[in-house]
C-alpha positions in Angstrom: 119.6 97.7 -192.3 121.5 94.5 -193.0 120.7 91.1 -191.3 123.9 91.3 -189.2 122.8 94.7 -187.8 119.3 93.3 -187.1 120.8 90.3 -185.2 122.9 92.7 -183.2 119.9 94.8 -182.3 117.8 91.7 -181.3 120.6 90.4 -179.1 120.9 93.8 -177.4 117.1 94.0 -176.9 117.0 90.5 -175.3 120.1 91.2 -173.2 118.9 94.6 -171.9 115.2 93.7 -171.3 116.0 90.5 -169.4 112.4 89.4 -169.4 110.8 87.6 -172.4 110.0 89.7 -175.4 107.3 88.8 -177.9 107.8 88.6 -181.7 105.3 91.4 -181.9 107.3 93.7 -179.6 110.6 93.0 -181.3 109.0 93.5 -184.7 107.5 96.8 -183.6 110.8 98.1 -182.2 112.9 97.2 -185.2 110.3 98.0 -187.8 110.4 94.7 -189.7 107.7 91.9 -190.1 107.1 89.3 -187.4 107.9 86.6 -190.0 111.3 88.2 -190.6 112.0 88.5 -186.9 111.0 84.9 -186.4 113.3 83.7 -189.2 116.2 85.8 -187.9 115.8 84.7 -184.3 115.7 81.1 -185.4 119.0 81.7 -187.3 120.5 83.3 -184.2 119.4 80.3 -182.1 121.2 77.9 -184.5 124.3 80.1 -184.6 124.5 80.4 -180.8 124.2 76.6 -180.5 126.7 75.9 -183.3 129.2 78.3 -181.8 128.6 76.9 -178.3 128.0 80.4 -176.9 127.7 80.9 -173.2 124.2 82.2 -173.6 121.3 80.9 -175.6 118.0 82.2 -176.8 115.1 80.3 -175.4 111.6 80.4 -176.9 108.2 79.7 -175.3 104.9 80.6 -176.8 105.8 83.5 -179.1 108.3 85.0 -176.7 112.1 84.9 -176.6 114.6 85.4 -173.8 118.4 85.4 -173.5 119.6 82.8 -170.9 122.7 81.1 -169.8 123.2 77.5 -170.8 122.1 75.1 -168.1 125.4 73.1 -168.5 127.3 76.1 -167.1 125.4 76.2 -163.9 128.3 74.8 -161.9 130.5 77.8 -162.8 127.9 80.5 -162.7 126.8 79.4 -159.2 130.3 80.2 -158.0 129.6 83.9 -158.7 127.0 84.4 -156.1 125.3 83.0 -153.1 121.9 81.9 -154.2 118.8 83.0 -152.2 117.7 80.4 -149.8 114.4 79.6 -151.6 112.6 76.5 -150.8 111.4 74.4 -153.7 107.8 73.4 -154.1 106.2 71.1 -151.6 104.5 67.9 -152.8 101.1 69.6 -152.3 102.2 72.5 -154.4 103.6 70.2 -157.1 100.4 68.2 -157.2 98.3 71.3 -157.4 100.5 72.8 -160.2 100.3 69.5 -162.1 96.5 69.5 -161.9 96.4 73.1 -163.1 98.8 72.5 -165.9 96.8 69.6 -167.3 93.3 70.8 -166.6 93.5 74.5 -167.1 91.4 76.6 -166.8 90.3 75.1 -163.5 88.7 76.3 -160.2 90.0 75.8 -156.7 86.9 73.5 -156.0 87.8 71.3 -159.0 91.4 71.1 -157.8 90.3 70.1 -154.3 87.9 67.5 -155.7 90.8 65.9 -157.6 93.3 66.1 -154.7 90.8 65.3 -152.0 92.2 68.0 -149.7 92.2 71.8 -149.4 94.7 73.6 -151.6 94.7 77.2 -150.3 98.3 77.2 -149.2 99.5 75.5 -152.4 97.7 78.0 -154.5 99.1 80.9 -152.6 102.7 79.5 -153.0 102.2 79.0 -156.8 100.7 82.5 -157.2 103.6 84.0 -155.2 106.2 82.2 -157.4 104.2 83.4 -160.4 103.8 79.8 -161.7 100.0 80.3 -162.0 97.6 83.2 -162.4 94.0 84.0 -162.4 92.8 83.6 -166.0 89.1 84.4 -165.5 86.0 83.6 -163.5 83.5 80.9 -164.0 80.0 82.1 -165.0 78.1 80.4 -162.1 77.1 81.1 -158.5 80.0 82.8 -156.6 81.9 83.3 -159.9 84.9 81.2 -158.8 88.4 82.0 -160.0 89.8 80.0 -162.9 93.5 79.3 -162.7 96.0 78.6 -165.4 99.8 78.5 -165.8 102.0 81.4 -166.7 105.0 82.0 -169.0 107.2 81.7 -165.8 105.9 78.1 -165.5 106.9 77.4 -169.1 110.3 79.0 -168.5 111.0 77.2 -165.2 110.0 73.8 -166.7 111.8 74.3 -170.0 108.7 74.2 -172.2 107.9 76.2 -175.3 104.2 75.8 -174.8 101.7 73.9 -172.7 101.4 71.4 -175.6 104.8 70.0 -174.7 103.6 68.6 -171.4 104.0 64.8 -171.4 100.9 62.7 -172.1 99.0 61.4 -169.1 98.3 57.7 -169.3 96.2 55.3 -167.2 94.5 58.0 -165.2 90.8 57.8 -164.3 88.9 60.8 -165.7 87.0 62.8 -163.2 83.8 64.4 -164.2 84.6 68.1 -163.4 81.3 69.3 -165.0 79.2 68.0 -162.0 81.3 69.4 -159.2 79.6 72.2 -157.3 
């Protein structure tokens, strides 16, 4: 198979699947190495950008997804009536920020930082698939540990959690001694 055909197949896979696909999955489907897939997808990203295509390939972690360009939102929004979906409340945004920067983290630790209960905010974030249960703490009651999801990265335009901006001038809270 030549590179042009591989690019065509990758584009078709990303278009058809809709959800993010990992390098491993694409490599397995096409039958070429992950390194070759990585190089070809990066070439495709450059070509899509150079040619100002209406769609782009977005990357986060080791996953790729086909997406429309944000600058075309004005025209795309005229195609449909969007669902009336409320954004996140300040409480949910605060909770999400704490989880993003301190993950994995328990509900008790989040509440200690915020100073208020966070049940509703956690449920909202779980419903919107911005956070997930990533494990349980090995202590009494085995509290749930929360972390962010790929959906979080996608919604905030991040390739990985490492792209979060640095936190400056914040007082460190000793999470080790919270019961």
